[in-house]
C-alpha positions in Angstrom: -173.6 220.3 60.2 -174.6 220.6 56.5 -172.6 222.8 54.2 -170.2 224.0 56.8 -169.4 220.4 57.8 -168.9 219.5 54.1 -166.5 222.4 53.7 -164.4 221.4 56.8 -164.3 217.7 55.7 -163.5 218.8 52.2 -160.6 220.9 53.4 -159.1 217.9 55.3 -159.9 215.5 52.4 -158.1 217.9 49.9 -155.0 217.8 52.0 -155.1 214.0 52.4 -155.9 213.5 48.6 -152.9 215.7 47.7 -150.6 213.2 49.4 -152.4 210.1 48.0 -152.9 211.3 44.4 -150.3 210.0 41.9 -148.4 212.9 40.3 -149.4 215.1 43.3 -147.4 218.1 42.0 -150.7 219.0 40.1 -152.3 221.3 41.2 -149.3 223.0 42.8 -151.0 225.5 45.2 -152.2 224.6 48.7 -155.3 226.8 48.3 -156.2 225.3 44.9 -155.8 221.8 46.4 -158.0 222.8 49.3 -160.7 224.2 47.0 -160.6 221.0 44.8 -160.9 219.0 48.0 -164.0 220.9 49.0 -165.4 220.4 45.5 -164.6 216.7 45.9 -166.5 216.6 49.2 -169.6 218.2 47.5 -169.3 215.7 44.6 -169.1 212.8 47.0 -172.1 214.1 49.0 -174.2 214.6 45.8 -173.3 211.2 44.4 -173.9 209.5 47.7 -177.3 211.1 48.1 -178.2 210.2 44.5 -177.2 206.6 45.0 -179.0 206.4 48.3 -176.0 206.1 50.5 -176.7 209.3 52.4 -180.0 210.8 53.5 -181.1 214.3 52.3 -179.4 216.1 55.2 -176.3 213.9 55.4 -172.9 214.7 53.9 -170.1 212.5 52.8 -167.8 211.2 55.5 -164.1 211.7 55.5 -163.4 208.6 53.4 -166.1 209.5 50.8 -164.8 213.0 50.7 -161.2 211.8 50.2 -162.3 209.6 47.3 -164.3 212.5 45.8 -161.3 214.8 46.2 -159.0 212.2 44.5 -161.3 212.0 41.6 -161.5 215.7 41.2 -157.7 216.1 41.5 -157.1 213.4 38.9 -159.6 215.0 36.5 -158.0 218.4 37.2 -154.5 217.1 36.5 -155.7 215.4 33.2 -157.4 218.6 32.0 -154.5 220.8 32.9 -152.0 218.4 31.1 -154.3 218.4 28.1 -154.4 222.2 28.0 -150.7 222.5 28.2 -150.2 219.9 25.4 -152.3 222.0 23.0 
């Protein structure tokens, strides 16, 4: 499935991560949350391949993508709060 599978899993992971993440009112838009979820899935895939959890052609599963999306959402919220405080 490759990149297309990662995008689909990332979309689902972004929606799930939006509900799990504390302070989930950041980011506020559905499209931005979805994009950050897809980025999280790519991050989880890259880190999983670097750590040897996934083979070269494998992508992160749903749980790994949700964890990656949560990490990206938390970082995004921290950076956006820092920018607004300055």
